[in-house]
Gaussian input, Z-matrix of N, CA and C with variables (Angstrom, degrees):
# hf/3-21g

backbone

0 1
 N
 C     1     B1
 C     2     B2     1     A1
 N     3     B3     2     A2     1     D1
 C     4     B4     3     A3     2     D2
 C     5     B5     4     A4     3     D3
 N     6     B6     5     A5     4     D4
 C     7     B7     6     A6     5     D5
 C     8     B8     7     A7     6     D6
 N     9     B9     8     A8     7     D7
 C    10    B10     9     A9     8     D8
 C    11    B11    10    A10     9     D9
 N    12    B12    11    A11    10    D10
 C    13    B13    12    A12    11    D11
 C    14    B14    13    A13    12    D12
 N    15    B15    14    A14    13    D13
 C    16    B16    15    A15    14    D14
 C    17    B17    16    A16    15    D15
 N    18    B18    17    A17    16    D16
 C    19    B19    18    A18    17    D17
 C    20    B20    19    A19    18    D18
 N    21    B21    20    A20    19    D19
 C    22    B22    21    A21    20    D20
 C    23    B23    22    A22    21    D21
 N    24    B24    23    A23    22    D22
 C    25    B25    24    A24    23    D23
 C    26    B26    25    A25    24    D24
 N    27    B27    26    A26    25    D25
 C    28    B28    27    A27    26    D26
 C    29    B29    28    A28    27    D27
 N    30    B30    29    A29    28    D28
 C    31    B31    30    A30    29    D29
 C    32    B32    31    A31    30    D30
 N    33    B33    32    A32    31    D31
 C    34    B34    33    A33    32    D32
 C    35    B35    34    A34    33    D33
 N    36    B36    35    A35    34    D34
 C    37    B37    36    A36    35    D35
 C    38    B38    37    A37    36    D36
 N    39    B39    38    A38    37    D37
 C    40    B40    39    A39    38    D38
 C    41    B41    40    A40    39    D39
 N    42    B42    41    A41    40    D40
 C    43    B43    42    A42    41    D41
 C    44    B44    43    A43    42    D42
 N    45    B45    44    A44    43    D43
 C    46    B46    45    A45    44    D44
 C    47    B47    46    A46    45    D45
 N    48    B48    47    A47    46    D46
 C    49    B49    48    A48    47    D47
 C    50    B50    49    A49    48    D48
 N    51    B51    50    A50    49    D49
 C    52    B52    51    A51    50    D50
 C    53    B53    52    A52    51    D51
 N    54    B54    53    A53    52    D52
 C    55    B55    54    A54    53    D53
 C    56    B56    55    A55    54    D54
 N    57    B57    56    A56    55    D55
 C    58    B58    57    A57    56    D56
 C    59    B59    58    A58    57    D57
 N    60    B60    59    A59    58    D58
 C    61    B61    60    A60    59    D59
 C    62    B62    61    A61    60    D60
 N    63    B63    62    A62    61    D61
 C    64    B64    63    A63    62    D62
 C    65    B65    64    A64    63    D63
 N    66    B66    65    A65    64    D64
 C    67    B67    66    A66    65    D65
 C    68    B68    67    A67    66    D66
 N    69    B69    68    A68    67    D67
 C    70    B70    69    A69    68    D68
 C    71    B71    70    A70    69    D69
 N    72    B72    71    A71    70    D70
 C    73    B73    72    A72    71    D71
 C    74    B74    73    A73    72    D72
 N    75    B75    74    A74    73    D73
 C    76    B76    75    A75    74    D74
 C    77    B77    76    A76    75    D75
 N    78    B78    77    A77    76    D76
 C    79    B79    78    A78    77    D77
 C    80    B80    79    A79    78    D78
 N    81    B81    80    A80    79    D79
 C    82    B82    81    A81    80    D80
 C    83    B83    82    A82    81    D81
 N    84    B84    83    A83    82    D82
 C    85    B85    84    A84    83    D83
 C    86    B86    85    A85    84    D84
 N    87    B87    86    A86    85    D85
 C    88    B88    87    A87    86    D86
 C    89    B89    88    A88    87    D87
 N    90    B90    89    A89    88    D88
 C    91    B91    90    A90    89    D89
 C    92    B92    91    A91    90    D90
 N    93    B93    92    A92    91    D91
 C    94    B94    93    A93    92    D92
 C    95    B95    94    A94    93    D93
 N    96    B96    95    A95    94    D94
 C    97    B97    96    A96    95    D95
 C    98    B98    97    A97    96    D96
 N    99    B99    98    A98    97    D97
 C   100   B100    99    A99    98    D98
 C   101   B101   100   A100    99    D99
 N   102   B102   101   A101   100   D100
 C   103   B103   102   A102   101   D101
 C   104   B104   103   A103   102   D102
 N   105   B105   104   A104   103   D103
 C   106   B106   105   A105   104   D104
 C   107   B107   106   A106   105   D105
 N   108   B108   107   A107   106   D106
 C   109   B109   108   A108   107   D107
 C   110   B110   109   A109   108   D108
 N   111   B111   110   A110   109   D109
 C   112   B112   111   A111   110   D110
 C   113   B113   112   A112   111   D111
 N   114   B114   113   A113   112   D112
 C   115   B115   114   A114   113   D113
 C   116   B116   115   A115   114   D114
 N   117   B117   116   A116   115   D115
 C   118   B118   117   A117   116   D116
 C   119   B119   118   A118   117   D117
 N   120   B120   119   A119   118   D118
 C   121   B121   120   A120   119   D119
 C   122   B122   121   A121   120   D120
 N   123   B123   122   A122   121   D121
 C   124   B124   123   A123   122   D122
 C   125   B125   124   A124   123   D123
 N   126   B126   125   A125   124   D124
 C   127   B127   126   A126   125   D125
 C   128   B128   127   A127   126   D126
 N   129   B129   128   A128   127   D127
 C   130   B130   129   A129   128   D128
 C   131   B131   130   A130   129   D129
 N   132   B132   131   A131   130   D130
 C   133   B133   132   A132   131   D131
 C   134   B134   133   A133   132   D132
 N   135   B135   134   A134   133   D133
 C   136   B136   135   A135   134   D134
 C   137   B137   136   A136   135   D135
 N   138   B138   137   A137   136   D136
 C   139   B139   138   A138   137   D137
 C   140   B140   139   A139   138   D138
 N   141   B141   140   A140   139   D139
 C   142   B142   141   A141   140   D140
 C   143   B143   142   A142   141   D141
 N   144   B144   143   A143   142   D142
 C   145   B145   144   A144   143   D143
 C   146   B146   145   A145   144   D144
 N   147   B147   146   A146   145   D145
 C   148   B148   147   A147   146   D146
 C   149   B149   148   A148   147   D147
 N   150   B150   149   A149   148   D148
 C   151   B151   150   A150   149   D149
 C   152   B152   151   A151   150   D150
 N   153   B153   152   A152   151   D151
 C   154   B154   153   A153   152   D152
 C   155   B155   154   A154   153   D153
 N   156   B156   155   A155   154   D154
 C   157   B157   156   A156   155   D155
 C   158   B158   157   A157   156   D156
 N   159   B159   158   A158   157   D157
 C   160   B160   159   A159   158   D158
 C   161   B161   160   A160   159   D159
 N   162   B162   161   A161   160   D160
 C   163   B163   162   A162   161   D161
 C   164   B164   163   A163   162   D162
 N   165   B165   164   A164   163   D163
 C   166   B166   165   A165   164   D164
 C   167   B167   166   A166   165   D165
 N   168   B168   167   A167   166   D166
 C   169   B169   168   A168   167   D167
 C   170   B170   169   A169   168   D168
 N   171   B171   170   A170   169   D169
 C   172   B172   171   A171   170   D170
 C   173   B173   172   A172   171   D171
 N   174   B174   173   A173   172   D172
 C   175   B175   174   A174   173   D173
 C   176   B176   175   A175   174   D174
 N   177   B177   176   A176   175   D175
 C   178   B178   177   A177   176   D176
 C   179   B179   178   A178   177   D177
 N   180   B180   179   A179   178   D178
 C   181   B181   180   A180   179   D179
 C   182   B182   181   A181   180   D180
 N   183   B183   182   A182   181   D181
 C   184   B184   183   A183   182   D182
 C   185   B185   184   A184   183   D183
 N   186   B186   185   A185   184   D184
 C   187   B187   186   A186   185   D185
 C   188   B188   187   A187   186   D186
 N   189   B189   188   A188   187   D187
 C   190   B190   189   A189   188   D188
 C   191   B191   190   A190   189   D189
 N   192   B192   191   A191   190   D190
 C   193   B193   192   A192   191   D191
 C   194   B194   193   A193   192   D192
 N   195   B195   194   A194   193   D193
 C   196   B196   195   A195   194   D194
 C   197   B197   196   A196   195   D195
 N   198   B198   197   A197   196   D196
 C   199   B199   198   A198   197   D197
 C   200   B200   199   A199   198   D198
 N   201   B201   200   A200   199   D199
 C   202   B202   201   A201   200   D200
 C   203   B203   202   A202   201   D201
 N   204   B204   203   A203   202   D202
 C   205   B205   204   A204   203   D203
 C   206   B206   205   A205   204   D204
 N   207   B207   206   A206   205   D205
 C   208   B208   207   A207   206   D206
 C   209   B209   208   A208   207   D207
 N   210   B210   209   A209   208   D208
 C   211   B211   210   A210   209   D209
 C   212   B212   211   A211   210   D210
 N   213   B213   212   A212   211   D211
 C   214   B214   213   A213   212   D212
 C   215   B215   214   A214   213   D213
 N   216   B216   215   A215   214   D214
 C   217   B217   216   A216   215   D215
 C   218   B218   217   A217   216   D216
 N   219   B219   218   A218   217   D217
 C   220   B220   219   A219   218   D218
 C   221   B221   220   A220   219   D219
 N   222   B222   221   A221   220   D220
 C   223   B223   222   A222   221   D221
 C   224   B224   223   A223   222   D222
 N   225   B225   224   A224   223   D223
 C   226   B226   225   A225   224   D224
 C   227   B227   226   A226   225   D225
 N   228   B228   227   A227   226   D226
 C   229   B229   228   A228   227   D227
 C   230   B230   229   A229   228   D228
 N   231   B231   230   A230   229   D229
 C   232   B232   231   A231   230   D230
 C   233   B233   232   A232   231   D231
 N   234   B234   233   A233   232   D232
 C   235   B235   234   A234   233   D233
 C   236   B236   235   A235   234   D234
 N   237   B237   236   A236   235   D235
 C   238   B238   237   A237   236   D236
 C   239   B239   238   A238   237   D237
 N   240   B240   239   A239   238   D238
 C   241   B241   240   A240   239   D239
 C   242   B242   241   A241   240   D240
 N   243   B243   242   A242   241   D241
 C   244   B244   243   A243   242   D242
 C   245   B245   244   A244   243   D243
 N   246   B246   245   A245   244   D244
 C   247   B247   246   A246   245   D245
 C   248   B248   247   A247   246   D246
 N   249   B249   248   A248   247   D247
 C   250   B250   249   A249   248   D248
 C   251   B251   250   A250   249   D249
 N   252   B252   251   A251   250   D250
 C   253   B253   252   A252   251   D251
 C   254   B254   253   A253   252   D252
 N   255   B255   254   A254   253   D253
 C   256   B256   255   A255   254   D254
 C   257   B257   256   A256   255   D255
 N   258   B258   257   A257   256   D256
 C   259   B259   258   A258   257   D257
 C   260   B260   259   A259   258   D258
 N   261   B261   260   A260   259   D259
 C   262   B262   261   A261   260   D260
 C   263   B263   262   A262   261   D261
 N   264   B264   263   A263   262   D262
 C   265   B265   264   A264   263   D263
 C   266   B266   265   A265   264   D264
 N   267   B267   266   A266   265   D265
 C   268   B268   267   A267   266   D266
 C   269   B269   268   A268   267   D267
 N   270   B270   269   A269   268   D268
 C   271   B271   270   A270   269   D269
 C   272   B272   271   A271   270   D270
 N   273   B273   272   A272   271   D271
 C   274   B274   273   A273   272   D272
 C   275   B275   274   A274   273   D273
 N   276   B276   275   A275   274   D274
 C   277   B277   276   A276   275   D275
 C   278   B278   277   A277   276   D276
 N   279   B279   278   A278   277   D277
 C   280   B280   279   A279   278   D278
 C   281   B281   280   A280   279   D279
 N   282   B282   281   A281   280   D280
 C   283   B283   282   A282   281   D281
 C   284   B284   283   A283   282   D282
 N   285   B285   284   A284   283   D283
 C   286   B286   285   A285   284   D284
 C   287   B287   286   A286   285   D285
 N   288   B288   287   A287   286   D286
 C   289   B289   288   A288   287   D287
 C   290   B290   289   A289   288   D288
 N   291   B291   290   A290   289   D289
 C   292   B292   291   A291   290   D290
 C   293   B293   292   A292   291   D291

   B1=1.4408
   B2=1.5301
   B3=1.3013
   B4=1.4589
   B5=1.5152
   B6=1.3515
   B7=1.4547
   B8=1.5220
   B9=1.3387
   B10=1.4596
   B11=1.5196
   B12=1.3098
   B13=1.4590
   B14=1.5254
   B15=1.3259
   B16=1.4630
   B17=1.5211
   B18=1.3330
   B19=1.4651
   B20=1.5270
   B21=1.3262
   B22=1.4515
   B23=1.5158
   B24=1.3347
   B25=1.4653
   B26=1.5207
   B27=1.3212
   B28=1.4542
   B29=1.5245
   B30=1.3209
   B31=1.4639
   B32=1.5185
   B33=1.3552
   B34=1.4615
   B35=1.5213
   B36=1.3246
   B37=1.4626
   B38=1.5223
   B39=1.3223
   B40=1.4550
   B41=1.5123
   B42=1.3378
   B43=1.4675
   B44=1.5245
   B45=1.3324
   B46=1.4618
   B47=1.5215
   B48=1.3260
   B49=1.4664
   B50=1.5230
   B51=1.3377
   B52=1.4626
   B53=1.5221
   B54=1.3255
   B55=1.4594
   B56=1.5206
   B57=1.3373
   B58=1.4648
   B59=1.5287
   B60=1.3360
   B61=1.4656
   B62=1.5288
   B63=1.3235
   B64=1.4647
   B65=1.5249
   B66=1.3178
   B67=1.4642
   B68=1.5259
   B69=1.3152
   B70=1.4574
   B71=1.5269
   B72=1.3174
   B73=1.4631
   B74=1.5316
   B75=1.3474
   B76=1.4675
   B77=1.5294
   B78=1.3400
   B79=1.4584
   B80=1.5115
   B81=1.3303
   B82=1.4614
   B83=1.5283
   B84=1.3189
   B85=1.4571
   B86=1.5227
   B87=1.3203
   B88=1.4482
   B89=1.5108
   B90=1.3228
   B91=1.4544
   B92=1.5292
   B93=1.3254
   B94=1.4628
   B95=1.5199
   B96=1.3216
   B97=1.4571
   B98=1.5228
   B99=1.3375
   B100=1.4626
   B101=1.5194
   B102=1.3161
   B103=1.4585
   B104=1.5200
   B105=1.3361
   B106=1.4615
   B107=1.5203
   B108=1.3249
   B109=1.4592
   B110=1.5163
   B111=1.3206
   B112=1.4606
   B113=1.5201
   B114=1.3140
   B115=1.4726
   B116=1.5259
   B117=1.3361
   B118=1.4632
   B119=1.5312
   B120=1.3473
   B121=1.4645
   B122=1.5234
   B123=1.3300
   B124=1.4623
   B125=1.5246
   B126=1.3244
   B127=1.4619
   B128=1.5227
   B129=1.3223
   B130=1.4596
   B131=1.5253
   B132=1.3270
   B133=1.4636
   B134=1.5218
   B135=1.3366
   B136=1.4684
   B137=1.5297
   B138=1.3172
   B139=1.4660
   B140=1.5265
   B141=1.3295
   B142=1.4660
   B143=1.5284
   B144=1.3234
   B145=1.4623
   B146=1.5217
   B147=1.3184
   B148=1.4605
   B149=1.5257
   B150=1.3166
   B151=1.4592
   B152=1.5196
   B153=1.3291
   B154=1.4592
   B155=1.5187
   B156=1.2957
   B157=1.4549
   B158=1.5199
   B159=1.3321
   B160=1.4628
   B161=1.5177
   B162=1.3201
   B163=1.4613
   B164=1.5225
   B165=1.3238
   B166=1.4703
   B167=1.5229
   B168=1.3324
   B169=1.4673
   B170=1.5229
   B171=1.3287
   B172=1.4676
   B173=1.5254
   B174=1.3126
   B175=1.4690
   B176=1.5299
   B177=1.3161
   B178=1.4677
   B179=1.5319
   B180=1.3287
   B181=1.4727
   B182=1.5257
   B183=1.3308
   B184=1.4696
   B185=1.5246
   B186=1.3160
   B187=1.4670
   B188=1.5184
   B189=1.3296
   B190=1.4689
   B191=1.5271
   B192=1.3371
   B193=1.4583
   B194=1.5308
   B195=1.3241
   B196=1.4675
   B197=1.5306
   B198=1.3209
   B199=1.4630
   B200=1.5262
   B201=1.3361
   B202=1.4658
   B203=1.5229
   B204=1.3560
   B205=1.4691
   B206=1.5216
   B207=1.3219
   B208=1.4662
   B209=1.5198
   B210=1.3139
   B211=1.4668
   B212=1.5252
   B213=1.3379
   B214=1.4655
   B215=1.5343
   B216=1.3160
   B217=1.4614
   B218=1.5276
   B219=1.3359
   B220=1.4645
   B221=1.5329
   B222=1.3263
   B223=1.4565
   B224=1.5304
   B225=1.3185
   B226=1.4565
   B227=1.5294
   B228=1.3107
   B229=1.4567
   B230=1.5300
   B231=1.3278
   B232=1.4688
   B233=1.5218
   B234=1.3187
   B235=1.4622
   B236=1.5259
   B237=1.3114
   B238=1.4572
   B239=1.5325
   B240=1.3202
   B241=1.4694
   B242=1.5307
   B243=1.3379
   B244=1.4721
   B245=1.5280
   B246=1.2949
   B247=1.4657
   B248=1.5278
   B249=1.3450
   B250=1.4709
   B251=1.5266
   B252=1.3125
   B253=1.4579
   B254=1.5236
   B255=1.3301
   B256=1.4567
   B257=1.5213
   B258=1.3190
   B259=1.4645
   B260=1.5227
   B261=1.3293
   B262=1.4549
   B263=1.5238
   B264=1.3336
   B265=1.4576
   B266=1.5209
   B267=1.3296
   B268=1.4607
   B269=1.5184
   B270=1.3142
   B271=1.4703
   B272=1.5292
   B273=1.3258
   B274=1.4631
   B275=1.5188
   B276=1.3281
   B277=1.4729
   B278=1.5254
   B279=1.3315
   B280=1.4572
   B281=1.5259
   B282=1.3279
   B283=1.4558
   B284=1.5269
   B285=1.3083
   B286=1.4554
   B287=1.5168
   B288=1.3098
   B289=1.4652
   B290=1.5169
   B291=1.3184
   B292=1.4756
   B293=1.5190
   A1=107.61
   A2=115.85
   A3=120.09
   A4=113.95
   A5=117.01
   A6=118.87
   A7=109.83
   A8=114.12
   A9=121.04
   A10=108.11
   A11=115.96
   A12=120.14
   A13=106.96
   A14=115.94
   A15=121.45
   A16=108.04
   A17=116.43
   A18=121.98
   A19=112.43
   A20=115.65
   A21=120.82
   A22=115.77
   A23=117.57
   A24=121.44
   A25=108.44
   A26=116.80
   A27=122.01
   A28=109.19
   A29=115.42
   A30=122.51
   A31=107.95
   A32=116.19
   A33=121.13
   A34=110.04
   A35=115.13
   A36=119.41
   A37=108.28
   A38=115.99
   A39=122.41
   A40=114.58
   A41=117.89
   A42=119.81
   A43=111.34
   A44=117.18
   A45=120.24
   A46=110.37
   A47=115.85
   A48=122.31
   A49=110.47
   A50=114.41
   A51=122.08
   A52=106.61
   A53=116.73
   A54=121.30
   A55=110.84
   A56=117.15
   A57=122.38
   A58=110.01
   A59=117.67
   A60=120.17
   A61=113.82
   A62=119.24
   A63=121.82
   A64=112.08
   A65=117.40
   A66=122.95
   A67=111.28
   A68=115.85
   A69=120.44
   A70=110.72
   A71=116.29
   A72=122.77
   A73=112.05
   A74=117.05
   A75=118.40
   A76=111.50
   A77=111.75
   A78=119.81
   A79=114.36
   A80=117.82
   A81=119.77
   A82=110.05
   A83=115.67
   A84=122.05
   A85=109.26
   A86=114.65
   A87=119.04
   A88=111.83
   A89=114.17
   A90=121.48
   A91=108.73
   A92=116.19
   A93=121.12
   A94=108.39
   A95=116.20
   A96=121.64
   A97=111.88
   A98=115.79
   A99=121.22
   A100=108.74
   A101=116.66
   A102=122.20
   A103=107.60
   A104=115.85
   A105=120.68
   A106=109.67
   A107=114.99
   A108=121.17
   A109=108.38
   A110=115.91
   A111=121.14
   A112=112.18
   A113=116.65
   A114=121.66
   A115=112.69
   A116=118.37
   A117=121.93
   A118=113.08
   A119=117.19
   A120=121.54
   A121=111.87
   A122=114.83
   A123=121.91
   A124=111.71
   A125=117.55
   A126=120.82
   A127=110.58
   A128=115.20
   A129=121.34
   A130=111.54
   A131=117.06
   A132=120.85
   A133=110.34
   A134=117.66
   A135=120.00
   A136=113.19
   A137=117.67
   A138=122.38
   A139=109.93
   A140=117.16
   A141=119.44
   A142=110.70
   A143=116.48
   A144=122.56
   A145=107.69
   A146=116.70
   A147=121.15
   A148=107.19
   A149=115.87
   A150=122.50
   A151=108.00
   A152=115.58
   A153=121.51
   A154=111.27
   A155=114.43
   A156=122.82
   A157=105.92
   A158=116.74
   A159=121.21
   A160=110.20
   A161=115.88
   A162=121.87
   A163=108.42
   A164=117.74
   A165=118.70
   A166=110.27
   A167=116.11
   A168=118.68
   A169=110.60
   A170=115.49
   A171=120.23
   A172=113.08
   A173=116.79
   A174=118.23
   A175=110.52
   A176=116.44
   A177=120.32
   A178=112.66
   A179=117.47
   A180=120.34
   A181=110.81
   A182=117.61
   A183=121.05
   A184=110.99
   A185=116.85
   A186=120.63
   A187=109.77
   A188=117.34
   A189=121.05
   A190=111.02
   A191=117.27
   A192=121.18
   A193=110.70
   A194=117.38
   A195=121.12
   A196=110.79
   A197=116.96
   A198=120.99
   A199=111.30
   A200=116.50
   A201=120.82
   A202=110.75
   A203=116.25
   A204=120.29
   A205=111.55
   A206=116.93
   A207=120.10
   A208=111.75
   A209=117.76
   A210=120.23
   A211=110.04
   A212=116.83
   A213=120.67
   A214=110.99
   A215=116.60
   A216=121.26
   A217=111.65
   A218=116.76
   A219=121.41
   A220=112.98
   A221=116.46
   A222=123.55
   A223=112.11
   A224=114.30
   A225=123.25
   A226=106.76
   A227=116.95
   A228=120.82
   A229=110.94
   A230=115.68
   A231=122.23
   A232=109.49
   A233=116.17
   A234=120.84
   A235=107.58
   A236=116.94
   A237=121.55
   A238=110.97
   A239=117.08
   A240=121.10
   A241=112.19
   A242=117.49
   A243=122.11
   A244=112.88
   A245=117.17
   A246=121.29
   A247=109.37
   A248=116.54
   A249=118.49
   A250=110.48
   A251=115.87
   A252=121.43
   A253=112.22
   A254=117.17
   A255=120.10
   A256=115.48
   A257=119.28
   A258=121.07
   A259=107.68
   A260=114.68
   A261=122.55
   A262=108.52
   A263=116.84
   A264=121.01
   A265=108.29
   A266=116.07
   A267=121.04
   A268=110.28
   A269=114.73
   A270=121.84
   A271=107.90
   A272=117.78
   A273=120.09
   A274=114.81
   A275=119.24
   A276=119.90
   A277=113.18
   A278=117.21
   A279=121.24
   A280=112.91
   A281=115.93
   A282=120.25
   A283=109.84
   A284=114.74
   A285=122.39
   A286=107.02
   A287=115.72
   A288=120.08
   A289=109.63
   A290=116.02
   A291=121.31
   A292=109.63
   D1=138.71
   D2=-176.72
   D3=-97.12
   D4=-20.93
   D5=178.20
   D6=-156.28
   D7=155.84
   D8=176.72
   D9=-154.40
   D10=143.22
   D11=173.97
   D12=-99.25
   D13=125.27
   D14=-177.90
   D15=-137.30
   D16=125.29
   D17=-177.52
   D18=50.56
   D19=40.25
   D20=176.26
   D21=80.29
   D22=2.53
   D23=-179.45
   D24=-112.88
   D25=132.24
   D26=178.51
   D27=-92.37
   D28=114.58
   D29=177.64
   D30=-100.18
   D31=131.63
   D32=-178.25
   D33=-132.81
   D34=145.66
   D35=172.14
   D36=-59.53
   D37=137.31
   D38=179.96
   D39=95.93
   D40=-11.41
   D41=-179.62
   D42=-72.60
   D43=139.23
   D44=173.83
   D45=-75.36
   D46=145.59
   D47=-176.13
   D48=-139.31
   D49=170.17
   D50=168.93
   D51=-138.44
   D52=142.04
   D53=177.97
   D54=-70.16
   D55=136.43
   D56=179.32
   D57=-88.25
   D58=169.65
   D59=177.03
   D60=-60.62
   D61=-16.95
   D62=176.77
   D63=-77.03
   D64=-8.44
   D65=-175.53
   D66=-106.58
   D67=149.18
   D68=171.72
   D69=-66.43
   D70=-16.57
   D71=-179.07
   D72=-100.39
   D73=19.82
   D74=-174.89
   D75=-58.78
   D76=137.70
   D77=-179.28
   D78=90.58
   D79=-14.40
   D80=-179.48
   D81=-86.52
   D82=141.32
   D83=175.75
   D84=-91.19
   D85=149.57
   D86=179.29
   D87=-164.04
   D88=-160.65
   D89=-179.11
   D90=-145.21
   D91=146.33
   D92=175.38
   D93=-78.07
   D94=129.06
   D95=179.08
   D96=-96.34
   D97=-42.10
   D98=-173.09
   D99=-160.21
   D100=158.27
   D101=177.23
   D102=-133.06
   D103=134.21
   D104=177.51
   D105=-129.60
   D106=143.14
   D107=178.26
   D108=-144.02
   D109=165.89
   D110=177.87
   D111=64.17
   D112=-136.29
   D113=-175.84
   D114=-70.62
   D115=-12.39
   D116=179.79
   D117=-82.51
   D118=-12.15
   D119=-175.54
   D120=-68.49
   D121=151.48
   D122=175.64
   D123=-98.86
   D124=-21.17
   D125=-177.52
   D126=-103.96
   D127=169.12
   D128=175.81
   D129=-95.44
   D130=7.13
   D131=-179.81
   D132=-61.70
   D133=146.83
   D134=178.29
   D135=-74.11
   D136=-8.79
   D137=-178.57
   D138=-100.27
   D139=167.03
   D140=174.75
   D141=-62.55
   D142=151.51
   D143=172.48
   D144=-87.34
   D145=120.00
   D146=178.07
   D147=-109.99
   D148=117.34
   D149=-178.73
   D150=-90.39
   D151=125.71
   D152=-175.39
   D153=-129.17
   D154=158.24
   D155=170.68
   D156=-120.66
   D157=124.41
   D158=179.69
   D159=-106.46
   D160=143.95
   D161=174.15
   D162=-81.23
   D163=139.88
   D164=177.40
   D165=-66.94
   D166=150.22
   D167=176.98
   D168=-65.94
   D169=156.30
   D170=-176.33
   D171=-97.54
   D172=-39.18
   D173=-173.89
   D174=-82.53
   D175=147.77
   D176=177.35
   D177=-57.20
   D178=-36.46
   D179=179.60
   D180=-65.51
   D181=-42.13
   D182=178.57
   D183=-66.26
   D184=-37.75
   D185=177.90
   D186=-64.42
   D187=-45.98
   D188=178.81
   D189=-60.29
   D190=-41.52
   D191=179.53
   D192=-63.16
   D193=-44.71
   D194=178.76
   D195=-63.79
   D196=-43.15
   D197=177.91
   D198=-61.56
   D199=-40.78
   D200=178.35
   D201=-63.21
   D202=-47.10
   D203=-179.81
   D204=-57.50
   D205=-46.67
   D206=-177.56
   D207=-74.05
   D208=-31.43
   D209=175.47
   D210=-64.59
   D211=-41.70
   D212=177.40
   D213=-67.61
   D214=-40.18
   D215=-179.26
   D216=-62.47
   D217=-45.66
   D218=-176.73
   D219=-94.81
   D220=-5.09
   D221=180.00
   D222=54.96
   D223=38.88
   D224=174.06
   D225=-154.26
   D226=146.42
   D227=-177.40
   D228=-60.74
   D229=127.82
   D230=179.38
   D231=-122.72
   D232=135.73
   D233=172.75
   D234=-103.51
   D235=169.31
   D236=-178.15
   D237=-56.54
   D238=-32.72
   D239=179.30
   D240=-68.81
   D241=-21.35
   D242=-178.51
   D243=-88.44
   D244=-9.76
   D245=-172.50
   D246=-95.51
   D247=121.36
   D248=179.89
   D249=-69.56
   D250=129.03
   D251=179.04
   D252=-126.17
   D253=-19.62
   D254=-170.06
   D255=-89.61
   D256=-20.10
   D257=177.01
   D258=-149.62
   D259=89.34
   D260=-174.26
   D261=-116.46
   D262=131.60
   D263=176.03
   D264=-94.93
   D265=123.88
   D266=178.70
   D267=-128.23
   D268=161.92
   D269=173.06
   D270=-89.62
   D271=158.00
   D272=-179.02
   D273=-54.88
   D274=-34.40
   D275=-178.57
   D276=-76.90
   D277=-3.42
   D278=178.81
   D279=-93.38
   D280=-2.54
   D281=177.98
   D282=-136.11
   D283=157.80
   D284=173.34
   D285=-128.57
   D286=135.01
   D287=178.27
   D288=-71.59
   D289=143.92
   D290=177.34
   D291=-104.68

């Protein structure tokens, strides 16, 4: 699916986004790749599955913060190379359109 309207917001493949504080990817910029809903979804979430690609952070401080967040989430040390950025499924409230 290339677009879906959810809670009054039209999400489209190709739109630039930023991760919200509700997301493990908050602060990262990216783009919507694909949207799935209904029987096409991969998750059990009640919202549409929005597939995104995020750009890695540039500054060493941002990289350390992302590594810390994911290390705490998975309870194992994670480096930037261990963190998936290229095909991430998020809920609509985890991203904001730019």
